[in-house]
N, C-alpha and C positions, 0 to 999 in steps of 0.2 A: 461504920461506914453506912452512908445513906442509901436505902433501897428505894426503887420506883414504887410508888403506892399501887396497890392492886386496883383501886378505883381509877377509871379514866374520866377526865373532866372534858366536856364539850361546851365551850363558852360561846354564847350568842350575845352580841352588842346590838340593842335596838336602836334604830335611827342612825344618826351620825355620831356613833360613839367615839369618844376622844381617848379611849383607854385601851386600844387594841394591844399595845405593848404589854400591859399587865395581863390582859386576857390570854395573850400568847404565852406568857410565862407560866401561867397556871396550866393551860392546855398542853403545851409541849412538855412540861414536867411530868405530866401524868399520861403521856402518849395519846393525848386527845387532839381536838381541833378547835380553833377559834374562828368564828364568823361574824362579820358586821353587816347589818342589813342595808344601811343606806335609808333613804326616804321610802316609806311604805306606801307608795302611790302608784297609779297607772299599771305599767307592766309588772311591778313588784307586788302586786295585790296578793298573791299567794306565796310570797317568798318565805314566810315563817313556816308554812305547812311543808314546803320543799326542804328547808333546812332541817326540820324535824325528822322527815323521812330519811334524808341523808345521814343524819346523826344516828337514827335507829339502825340503818344499814351498817354504819361503821361499827356500832356497839356489837351487833351480831355477826360481824364479818360477812355481810351481805353486799350486793352490788346494786347500785342505783342505775336503772336501765333507761328510763325516759322521763321527759319533762317539758312538754309544750303547753301553751296557753291558747284557748280558742274563745270565739264569740259566735253563738248560733242564733240566727234570726228565727222568728216563729215559723214552724213548718219545716225547718232544716234539720238535717242529720249529717253526721260525718264520723269517719273512723280514724283512729290513730294507730299506726303500725308499731309493733313491738317485736323485735326479732330475738328469739331464744334458741339455744342449741342443746346438745347432749350434755354439755358441761353444767346445765342449770338443773337444779334439784326441785325447786319450787318457785312460785312467783306470786307477788301481791300486786294486783292491778287496782290502783287507787284514783278515784275521780273526786276532786274537790271543786265546789261550785259556790257562786254567790247566792246565798239563801234570801228568798223574799216570799211575798204572798203567792207567787206562781210556782216556784220551784222549792222542793222536788216534785210537787204534785203533778206538774205537766212535763216531766222528763223521763225518758226511757234510757236505760243503760244496759248493754249486753256485750258479751264476748264472742268473737268468731275465732275458733281455733284454726291452726294451719291446715288441718284436714277437712275444714268446712263445717264442723259441728258448732252449733249455737248453744251458748250457755247463758241463761238469764234467770231472773228471779222465779219464773214459773216452773222451770225444769231442773233447777240446780240440785234439788233432792235426788235426782237420778244418778248423780256423780258423787260417789262416796268420798272422793278426794278433793272435792270442791266446796267452798263455803262462800256466802254472800252476806254482807251486812250493810244496812242503811242507817247512817247516823246524821247528826246535825252537821250540815255543810260537807258531808263526804259519803261516798259509797265505795266499798271495796270488795274485791273478789280475792280469795285465797285459794290457790291451786297448787296441789301437791302432785308431782310428776312420778310415774305416768298417771294420767287422769282418765284415760280410755282403756278399759281392760281388754278390749279386743283390738286395739290399735296402740301398741306400746311406744311407737314413734310419732304418734298423731300430734304431740305437743311441740315437735321440733319444726321451727320455721317462723313464718310471719303470723303473729296474733293480731287481731283487729279489735280495738276497744271502741264500740260504737256508742255514741251519745246523740239522742234526739230531742229536739224542742218541739213538742206537739201542741203548744199553746197557740191556738189560731183565733183567739177572741172568745173562747168558750166561757171564760170567767166573767162573773157578773159586774165587777167593778170596772168602770171605764179606764181607769188608769192602769189596769192589769193588762189590757189588750196590747199586743205588739211588744211585749216584754222580751228582750234578748236574753239568752242563757250564757253566762260567763263562767267558764270552768277551766280546769287544768287537769291533764292526765299524767299520772306518775306511775312508775313500776319499779319495784325492787325485787331482786331475785336472790335466793340462796344458791350460790354458784361457786365454781371453781375458777371462774374468770372474774377478776376484780379489778377495779380502777381506783387507785389512791391518787392524791394530789395535794399540793400546798402552794402558797405564794410566799417566797423567801424575800424578806427585806432586812438590810442591814440597819437602815434608818427609815424614819417616817417623814423626813423633811420633803418639802416641794422639790420636784426634779430628781428625787432619788429613784433608782432603777428598781423594778420588781422582777424577780425571776419566777416564772411559772414552771412548775414541775408536775408531770403526770407519771404515775408508777403502775402501768398495767402488768398483772401477773395472772399466770395460768398454772394451776396446781402449785402455787407458791413461788414459781420461777418467772423471770421477766419474759414477756411475750411481745412480738412485734404487732403493731397496729397497721391497718390499712391506711395508706397515704392518700392525700395530705392530712397531717395531724395538725389540728389548729384549735384555737379557743377563741370564742367571741367575747368581746369586752364592752361593758357599758360604763362610761366614765361618769364622774359626779355631775357633769352638766347634761347627761342624757345622750351624749354623742356615742356612736358605736364604732369599734375597731376590730380588726381581725389580727391575731398574733399567731405566726407559724411556729411550730415546735420541731425540734430536730432530735433524733435518737442519740444518746451518748453511749459511752463504753460500758456503762452499767445497766443498759437496757432501759433507762428512763428517758422521757421526753422533756426538753427544756426549751424555753424561749424567753428572751429578755425584752421587757417593755420599759421605756424610759421617758415617755411623754407624760410626766406626772406633775406638771406645774399647778394643777388645780388641787385644792384641799377637798377631802371627803372620801367616800367609799368607792372603790374600783371593783366591779362585779365581773368575775370571769366565769364563763360557762363552756364546758367541754362536752361535746357530743362526739364520741369516737366509735369505731367499729373494728372488728377483726374477724378472722376466719377460725372457726373451732378446729380441733384435730381431724374431725370428720368432714371438714370443708363447709360447715354451716356458717352463715352470716349471723353475727351477734353484735349487739350495740351496748354501749355503756355511757352514762352521764355523770358529770361531777360539776359542782358549783363551788367557787372559791372567792374569797375577798381579800383585797388589800386596802390600806388606808394611808392617806396623806394628811398631815396636820402641821400646824406651826406651834412652836413652844414659846412660852414666856419664860423669864428667868426663874420665876417661882414654880414652874410646873407646866403641864400640858394646857394648851389653849382650849378653853371651853366656850369661846365666843364672847366672854365677858371680861374685859380688861381689869375690873376691880377685884373680883373674887374668884375668877376661874381657876387660877393657879392653886390657891388655898383649898378650894373645893376638890380638885382633882388629886391634890397631895393627900387629903384625908382618905379618899377612895383608894389610892395607891397603898396607903398604910393598911387599910382593911384587907386588900388583896394580898399583901405581904403576909399578913397573919394567917390567911387561908393557906398560902403556900407552906408556911411553918407547920401548921396543923397537918397538912398532907405529909410533909417530911416526917413528922413525928409519928404518924400512923404507919408510915413505910418502914420505920425502924422496928416495929413490933415483930 
């Protein structure tokens, strides 16, 4: 009897990948998740980082809390609000940015806790449960709760992630003057409140419906979200839609989307919130993708009528071999 492999596979298709069916086979067989990025341009600049953070969250049974993208002009600063509650054990605040000759040299990043305490690179050594790391194209804070020995509830509530672009023409190169800071803020938390989700598709043909499913749980049991519960959709042509979800008898939230005449990746983004047992406002984020494509008689359409089917069939065979290897490993 075949057992489910201990290894979970999280498959990511770059660009307009035409093999999500096979990726889904591998991911679902191993209790993982398949994602398709679509075109990596414009608002999707940081999509790979977001997918990797979400995958890391899923692997470690953590929760993805926040994910906006911003642009700061020279001299500007702004904060991103992240709501955490007593159900959260720790949090990673991650800032990814577009690196160039100006940044990160002329950018400041700091945290403002719900109790008003500021945590930055200069004073983080004063907090034993806090760490900060500056890397290539990212900065992150790792906070273990409680973080304030004299205020055990000081981490509960609204955190503010501050980012400042203080480049005001101080740089010597003329083309460095007036450079905007492009960045995204993400947060993942080790928490008892988690948000799972998936896109269900019976087929991938144009006009086939997609069923959006969100599974919020608290202490492993279904939990009610604050209404309205909705997901934002970006279609392959860049158009945006809102899909409303309703709670079913199992405590999941579902919504059907059927305007799928266009081929390509459909990016669904869920930003939801709920109240913790103590009445604290907490938020969660999840990103999911569906895909629509046309098939040739010889296989999946790769955009080339001459050899697309043959190429994709070869890839399908490779993926089938991967599944068999995983099945074999699961029998051990």
